Every structure is written in structure tokens, then in C-alpha cells.
Residue frames relative to the residue before (quaternion, step in Angstrom):
aa qw qx qy qz dx dy dz
M 1.0000 0.0000 0.0000 0.0000 0.00 0.00 0.00
A 0.6455 0.5153 -0.3291 0.4576 3.57 0.96 -0.87
G 0.6350 0.5331 -0.3290 0.4521 3.55 1.02 -0.81
M 0.6396 0.5241 -0.3206 0.4619 3.57 1.02 -0.81
R 0.6451 0.5190 -0.3310 0.4527 3.60 0.95 -0.81
R 0.6470 0.5136 -0.3269 0.4592 3.59 0.98 -0.83
F 0.6359 0.5279 -0.3271 0.4582 3.58 1.00 -0.82
E 0.6694 0.4974 -0.3007 0.4627 3.59 0.89 -0.92
Q 0.6391 0.5225 -0.3319 0.4564 3.58 1.03 -0.77
R 0.6479 0.5084 -0.3233 0.4661 3.57 0.96 -0.85
R 0.6492 0.5193 -0.3245 0.4511 3.57 0.99 -0.81
R 0.6527 0.5026 -0.3229 0.4659 3.61 0.96 -0.78
N 0.6438 0.5168 -0.3228 0.4629 3.57 1.00 -0.81
T 0.6365 0.5288 -0.3260 0.4571 3.58 1.02 -0.81
E 0.6455 0.5219 -0.3205 0.4563 3.56 0.98 -0.83
K 0.6404 0.5163 -0.3272 0.4651 3.60 1.02 -0.71
R 0.7435 0.3942 -0.2138 0.4961 3.58 1.05 -0.77
K 0.2139 0.8239 -0.5085 0.1302 3.59 1.23 0.30
R 0.0439 -0.8083 0.5860 -0.0349 3.55 -0.84 1.03
N 0.5880 -0.5277 0.4546 0.4112 3.53 -1.31 0.18
P 0.5883 -0.5997 0.4029 0.3632 3.61 -1.07 0.65
F 0.3630 -0.7085 0.5692 0.2055 3.52 -1.26 0.63
V 0.1379 -0.6834 0.6974 0.1660 3.50 -1.40 0.37
I 0.0821 -0.8166 0.5714 -0.0071 3.56 -0.43 1.25
I 0.0933 -0.8261 0.5552 -0.0240 3.54 -0.68 1.17
G 0.1073 -0.7639 0.6331 0.0646 3.53 -1.02 0.88
C 0.0804 0.7863 -0.6075 0.0788 3.57 -0.92 0.91
E 0.7418 -0.4028 0.2709 0.4627 3.56 -1.27 0.12
G 0.5388 -0.6826 0.3971 0.2933 3.54 -0.80 1.05
K 0.7250 0.4396 -0.2456 0.4699 3.58 1.00 -0.79
N 0.6555 0.5569 -0.2917 0.4184 3.57 1.25 -0.37
K 0.2212 -0.8003 0.5479 0.1015 3.59 -0.62 1.14
T 0.4730 0.7296 -0.4222 0.2562 3.58 1.19 -0.51
E 0.7104 0.4654 -0.2624 0.4581 3.56 0.76 -1.09
K 0.6601 0.5199 -0.3106 0.4445 3.57 0.92 -0.93
I 0.6489 0.5118 -0.3164 0.4657 3.58 0.92 -0.90
Y 0.6761 0.5014 -0.3021 0.4474 3.58 0.88 -0.92
F 0.7493 0.4272 -0.2463 0.4420 3.59 0.62 -1.07
N 0.5548 0.6125 -0.3959 0.4004 3.60 1.14 -0.46
N 0.5673 0.6061 -0.3798 0.4082 3.59 1.20 -0.42
F 0.6925 0.4597 -0.2711 0.4855 3.59 1.21 -0.39
N 0.4572 0.7049 -0.4380 0.3198 3.58 1.27 -0.11
S 0.1810 0.7740 -0.5852 0.1605 3.59 -0.82 0.98
R 0.7017 -0.4317 0.3366 0.4560 3.56 -1.29 -0.03
Q 0.6920 0.4572 -0.2711 0.4886 3.58 1.08 -0.72
C 0.7793 0.2445 -0.0918 0.5696 3.55 1.17 -0.60
I 0.0386 -0.8356 0.5471 -0.0298 3.56 0.16 1.32
I 0.1032 -0.8130 0.5730 0.0079 3.55 -0.51 1.25
K 0.0536 -0.7747 0.6299 0.0138 3.54 -0.97 0.93
F 0.2153 -0.7681 0.5915 0.1178 3.56 -1.05 0.80
S 0.4290 -0.6899 0.5130 0.2772 3.56 -0.90 0.89
K 0.3662 -0.7133 0.5565 0.2177 3.53 -1.24 0.51
G 0.3932 0.6889 -0.5404 0.2807 3.53 -1.13 0.70
N 0.3945 -0.7397 0.5055 0.2043 3.55 -1.21 0.49
S 0.3828 0.7503 -0.4726 0.2591 3.59 1.23 0.18
T 0.1773 -0.7780 0.5951 0.0957 3.53 -1.15 0.72
D 0.6383 0.4981 -0.3440 0.4756 3.60 1.23 -0.21
P 0.6747 -0.5508 0.3049 0.3851 3.62 -1.07 0.69
K 0.6919 0.4700 -0.3003 0.4585 3.60 0.78 -0.95
G 0.6405 0.5354 -0.3177 0.4496 3.57 1.02 -0.79
I 0.6230 0.5382 -0.3323 0.4601 3.57 1.06 -0.77
V 0.6597 0.4906 -0.3041 0.4812 3.58 0.95 -0.87
Q 0.6638 0.5037 -0.3139 0.4550 3.60 0.92 -0.87
D 0.6204 0.5330 -0.3402 0.4639 3.61 1.02 -0.76
L 0.6399 0.5330 -0.3114 0.4576 3.55 1.04 -0.84
I 0.6590 0.4983 -0.2975 0.4784 3.57 0.93 -0.91
N 0.6553 0.5149 -0.3066 0.4598 3.58 0.95 -0.89
F 0.6294 0.5441 -0.3272 0.4481 3.57 1.03 -0.83
I 0.6632 0.5030 -0.3007 0.4657 3.58 0.91 -0.92
K 0.6876 0.4812 -0.2845 0.4633 3.58 0.92 -0.89
S 0.6953 0.4883 -0.2891 0.4410 3.59 0.84 -0.95
N 0.7113 0.4044 -0.2485 0.5184 3.59 1.17 -0.53
E 0.3848 -0.7671 0.4400 0.2644 3.54 1.37 0.19
I 0.2531 0.7662 -0.5377 0.2445 3.55 0.94 0.97
E 0.2246 -0.7560 0.6012 0.1286 3.55 -0.73 1.06
I 0.3240 -0.7647 0.5258 0.1839 3.57 -0.48 1.20
E 0.1662 -0.8040 0.5688 0.0490 3.54 -0.69 1.17
E 0.7756 -0.4230 0.2244 0.4112 3.53 -1.33 0.37
N 0.7833 0.3453 -0.1768 0.4857 3.59 0.87 -0.91
D 0.4532 0.6568 -0.4725 0.3740 3.58 1.23 0.23
K 0.1711 -0.7522 0.6253 0.1183 3.55 -1.24 0.53
V 0.0929 -0.7856 0.6110 0.0291 3.57 -0.99 0.87
Y 0.0217 -0.8233 0.5644 -0.0552 3.57 -0.58 1.21
A 0.1295 -0.7312 0.6601 0.1131 3.54 -1.21 0.64
I 0.1341 -0.8115 0.5683 0.0231 3.56 -0.66 1.17
F 0.2327 0.7597 -0.5966 0.1132 3.56 -0.94 0.82
D 0.4958 -0.6475 0.5043 0.2838 3.53 -1.33 0.44
T 0.4115 -0.6722 0.5417 0.2922 3.57 -1.12 0.59
D 0.2535 -0.7913 0.5086 0.2257 3.58 1.24 -0.55
V 0.3739 -0.6985 0.5602 0.2418 3.56 -1.34 0.01
G 0.8558 0.1463 -0.1134 0.4830 3.57 -0.93 0.92
Q 0.5893 0.5878 -0.3755 0.4078 3.60 1.16 0.41
N 0.3669 -0.7784 0.4599 0.2189 3.60 1.29 0.20
K 0.2626 0.8068 -0.4845 0.2132 3.56 0.82 1.03
Q 0.4085 0.7726 -0.4461 0.1928 3.60 1.23 -0.17
Q 0.6323 0.5258 -0.3442 0.4530 3.60 0.97 -0.77
R 0.6678 0.4876 -0.2981 0.4769 3.59 0.97 -0.86
I 0.6156 0.5352 -0.3447 0.4645 3.58 1.10 -0.65
E 0.6503 0.5133 -0.3177 0.4612 3.59 0.96 -0.85
E 0.6390 0.5124 -0.3202 0.4760 3.59 1.02 -0.78
A 0.6435 0.5188 -0.3142 0.4669 3.57 1.02 -0.82
K 0.6388 0.5347 -0.3226 0.4495 3.58 0.99 -0.82
S 0.6546 0.5125 -0.3124 0.4596 3.58 0.95 -0.86
L 0.6696 0.4901 -0.2935 0.4746 3.57 0.92 -0.92
A 0.6450 0.5260 -0.3160 0.4555 3.58 1.01 -0.82
E 0.6579 0.5219 -0.3110 0.4450 3.56 0.90 -0.93
E 0.6546 0.5237 -0.3057 0.4515 3.58 1.02 -0.79
N 0.7900 0.3294 -0.1392 0.4980 3.58 1.14 -0.61
G 0.5714 -0.6501 0.3672 0.3406 3.59 1.18 0.45
V 0.4580 0.6626 -0.4526 0.3826 3.57 1.14 0.67
E 0.2771 -0.7503 0.5760 0.1687 3.58 -0.96 0.87
I 0.3222 -0.7537 0.5486 0.1644 3.55 -0.82 1.06
I 0.0620 -0.7676 0.6379 0.0106 3.57 -1.00 0.96
T 0.0349 -0.8235 0.5662 -0.0099 3.58 -0.54 1.15
S 0.1315 -0.7419 0.6480 0.1117 3.50 -1.38 0.34
T 0.0820 -0.7793 0.6200 0.0400 3.55 -1.07 0.80
P 0.4918 -0.2999 -0.8095 0.1133 1.47 -1.34 2.06
T 0.8228 0.0644 -0.0053 0.5646 3.63 1.03 -0.71
F 0.7437 -0.4121 0.3206 0.4174 3.54 -1.41 0.18
E 0.5848 0.6222 -0.3652 0.3707 3.59 1.09 -0.69
L 0.5192 0.6279 -0.4258 0.3936 3.60 1.17 -0.36
W 0.5951 0.5688 -0.3601 0.4389 3.58 1.08 -0.71
F 0.6537 0.4929 -0.3123 0.4819 3.59 0.95 -0.80
L 0.6501 0.5384 -0.3206 0.4299 3.59 0.91 -0.90
L 0.6481 0.5412 -0.3222 0.4282 3.60 1.01 -0.76
H 0.5389 0.6010 -0.4096 0.4250 3.60 1.22 -0.14
F 0.7122 0.4358 -0.2441 0.4932 3.58 1.26 -0.31
G 0.7817 -0.2673 0.1459 0.5443 3.57 1.26 0.15
F 0.5838 -0.5884 0.4434 0.3410 3.52 -1.32 0.38
T 0.0760 0.7954 -0.5991 0.0511 3.57 -1.06 0.73
T 0.1524 -0.7430 0.6397 0.1247 3.54 -1.26 0.55
K 0.2969 0.7896 -0.4890 0.2220 3.57 1.27 0.33
V 0.3472 -0.7212 0.5643 0.2024 3.56 -0.92 0.96
F 0.2227 -0.7783 0.5764 0.1111 3.57 -0.82 1.02
V 0.3707 -0.7776 0.4721 0.1874 3.56 -0.60 1.19
S 0.7926 0.0577 -0.0353 0.6059 3.58 1.24 -0.28
N 0.6418 -0.4965 0.4071 0.4194 3.55 -1.30 0.23
K 0.6380 0.5394 -0.3205 0.4464 3.56 1.02 -0.83
A 0.6155 0.5540 -0.3525 0.4359 3.60 1.01 -0.75
L 0.6490 0.5004 -0.3117 0.4810 3.57 1.02 -0.75
Q 0.6720 0.4914 -0.3122 0.4577 3.58 0.88 -0.88
D 0.6169 0.5360 -0.3440 0.4623 3.60 1.05 -0.70
E 0.6390 0.5231 -0.3149 0.4679 3.58 1.04 -0.84
L 0.6681 0.4972 -0.2972 0.4670 3.57 0.96 -0.87
T 0.6303 0.5483 -0.3307 0.4390 3.57 1.03 -0.76
R 0.6057 0.5395 -0.3573 0.4630 3.58 1.16 -0.49
K 0.6808 0.4503 -0.2754 0.5078 3.59 1.21 -0.48
I 0.7674 0.1364 -0.0603 0.6236 3.57 1.09 -0.80
P 0.2842 -0.8281 0.4531 0.1679 3.60 0.17 1.27
N 0.7508 0.3669 -0.2144 0.5057 3.61 1.03 -0.70
Y 0.2619 0.8081 -0.5022 0.1620 3.58 1.19 0.41
S 0.0998 0.7495 -0.6490 0.0837 3.50 -1.12 0.89
K 0.5743 -0.6109 0.4230 0.3436 3.57 -1.07 0.73
S 0.7066 0.4547 -0.2598 0.4759 3.58 1.15 -0.55
N 0.5444 0.6015 -0.4065 0.4203 3.62 1.28 0.04
N 0.4699 -0.6296 0.5250 0.3274 3.55 -1.26 0.36
T 0.1742 -0.8418 0.5064 0.0672 3.57 0.25 1.32
Y 0.4759 0.6792 -0.4284 0.3587 3.59 1.21 -0.42
L 0.6434 0.5493 -0.3235 0.4239 3.57 0.96 -0.85
A 0.6979 0.4699 -0.2664 0.4702 3.58 1.11 -0.67
V 0.7901 0.3396 -0.1563 0.4858 3.61 1.13 -0.53
K 0.4447 0.7559 -0.4275 0.2194 3.60 1.21 -0.38
D 0.6600 0.5324 -0.3219 0.4210 3.62 0.98 -0.75
S 0.7289 0.3904 -0.2284 0.5139 3.59 1.24 -0.33
T 0.3088 0.7918 -0.4888 0.1969 3.59 1.22 0.28
G 0.6353 0.5420 -0.3326 0.4383 3.59 0.96 -0.82
E 0.6638 0.4905 -0.3000 0.4784 3.57 0.95 -0.86
A 0.6415 0.5368 -0.3243 0.4417 3.58 0.99 -0.85
I 0.6195 0.5361 -0.3385 0.4629 3.59 1.03 -0.75
E 0.6791 0.4826 -0.2930 0.4692 3.58 0.89 -0.90
Y 0.6421 0.5125 -0.3248 0.4685 3.60 1.01 -0.78
A 0.6502 0.5209 -0.3155 0.4542 3.59 0.99 -0.84
K 0.6412 0.5055 -0.3186 0.4815 3.59 1.03 -0.78
R 0.6438 0.5198 -0.3119 0.4668 3.56 1.00 -0.83
L 0.6546 0.5097 -0.2995 0.4712 3.57 1.01 -0.87
E 0.6211 0.5419 -0.3333 0.4577 3.57 1.03 -0.79
Q 0.6727 0.4881 -0.2962 0.4706 3.57 0.91 -0.91
Y 0.6032 0.5583 -0.3450 0.4533 3.57 1.06 -0.74
Q 0.6968 0.4702 -0.2765 0.4657 3.57 0.85 -0.96
L 0.6301 0.5212 -0.3325 0.4699 3.58 1.04 -0.71
N 0.6413 0.5240 -0.3144 0.4640 3.57 1.02 -0.80
E 0.6630 0.4862 -0.2848 0.4929 3.56 1.20 -0.61
G 0.5004 -0.6940 0.3928 0.3371 3.58 1.33 -0.04
R 0.4823 0.6795 -0.4266 0.3516 3.58 1.17 0.47
A 0.4501 -0.6578 0.5313 0.2871 3.57 -1.07 0.77
L 0.4951 -0.7205 0.4040 0.2693 3.55 -0.73 1.08
D 0.7252 0.4076 -0.2465 0.4971 3.60 1.14 -0.50
S 0.5304 0.6256 -0.3993 0.4097 3.56 1.18 0.56
E 0.5905 -0.5683 0.4460 0.3598 3.55 -1.18 0.60
K 0.6266 0.5564 -0.3284 0.4358 3.57 1.16 -0.63
C 0.6164 0.5100 -0.3468 0.4895 3.59 1.23 -0.31
N 0.2579 0.7888 -0.4844 0.2769 3.52 0.55 1.30
P 0.5573 -0.3372 -0.7492 0.1200 1.56 -1.18 2.23
Y 0.0528 0.7796 -0.6238 0.0172 3.53 -1.30 0.36
T 0.0846 0.7676 -0.6353 0.0033 3.55 -1.23 0.54
G 0.2558 -0.7657 0.5745 0.1349 3.54 -1.03 0.88
V 0.3445 0.7762 -0.4729 0.2351 3.57 1.28 0.16
Y 0.5460 0.6274 -0.4003 0.3848 3.59 1.14 -0.53
K 0.6000 0.5879 -0.3636 0.4028 3.61 1.08 -0.66
I 0.6716 0.4628 -0.2925 0.4992 3.58 0.96 -0.84
T 0.6582 0.5290 -0.3159 0.4325 3.57 0.85 -0.97
E 0.6622 0.4983 -0.3054 0.4689 3.57 0.91 -0.88
E 0.6258 0.5355 -0.3278 0.4628 3.58 1.02 -0.80
L 0.6833 0.4899 -0.2872 0.4590 3.59 0.89 -0.93
I 0.6306 0.5292 -0.3288 0.4627 3.57 1.00 -0.81
N 0.6795 0.4953 -0.2922 0.4556 3.57 0.88 -0.95
R 0.6448 0.5158 -0.3286 0.4584 3.59 1.01 -0.73
N 0.6725 0.4937 -0.3034 0.4604 3.57 1.03 -0.70
K 0.5925 0.5508 -0.3659 0.4601 3.58 1.26 -0.25
E 0.5895 0.6012 -0.3660 0.3963 3.58 1.18 -0.52
K 0.3971 -0.7137 0.5330 0.2209 3.52 -1.07 0.81
């Protein structure tokens, strides 16, 4: 009975503190690209929080995210979303670290979002559909620079691509299906090109539509 009373009290307190859902994102500590882009969707209806940490490897990014949630005493609620974003890169043999990150994420309710070779593929898809294999991270950035001549990781690229976001989402879904049809694991370096960033973007757009 005492246990039941404590549960009911916690539930009443939670109802009093009712808040809008969070979208919590973890990404490479040194990388500003993702933070700059997703901050454009931050609003009263769509509260975005970024974990803190300097990790650059997949498992470290997930651990930083978990630590951030615990240290800030964030109680994850039903409509909250927690994402860890990282690149599979090319030629860096990260698959073992990716598998470790996936296991840790699954244990803690974190959704993994990967891009191959890098996050910049999401920007490139705003200019058209492609299945071109990129032999290096630089090859992708060179391709993007041909579309956005002044591209820089520290620029707010959202301003250059926002009008084509809907098309980019559809191209990313089409590319995902293409890779699945080819029998490739989406979080593998061999799944080139691929990006799951559309999943977060679509979630943020839909949340901002809510009244």
C-alpha cells in the first residue's frame, strides 16, 4: 500500500510539472554542423537539447548523451525522442565501434542515426537524388561545394537548403529503400551513400506543425 501511495504521488507531481516533449540529440563534440542545422527547428512546440561532451567515436557519443540526460536529471517521457548522430566515414574501420554504440543505445532507449560517408550527404540530397558512391569524405564535400559554393561546416546551411527540405526527405527515403533492396546494413560503411537524418528532420517539422 505504501508503495502504491508513493507511485500515485509521483504521478500527481509529474502531472503538475507537465512539459512539452524534448528532442535530445547527441553528436560529435567537435562538430558544429548538426547543431547549427537542427537549431533552426527549435521552438516552443519543439524543444531541442544537445548533449555535451567531446567524444568523436560512436560509443562515446552515445555515452555522452546518456551522461547528459542523467546529470541533468531529465526524466524521459513518452513523447520525448533521443537521437545519437554520427558518420560511418570511409576507410576508418569504425564498424566495431558502431556495433558497440548500437548495443549501448538499445539498452538506453537511444535511436541511432548514421550517414555514409558524412552528414553532408543530407545537404546534397536537397539538390537531387543520387546513389553515387563517395570514395572519401572529401569527395562528398567537394560535390556539395559545387552546389553551395560558400559551403562551410560553421555556416548555417539550413538557409541555403530549407526550400527543398520536403524533396530531400523523399530522396532520402528512396535512397534508404534502394540500399535495403541491395541488402546493405544501413549503419555500415558499405551502405554508401546513405543518411538517416531525414528521420529527425521529419520529426522536428511535424512537431512544429502542432498547435
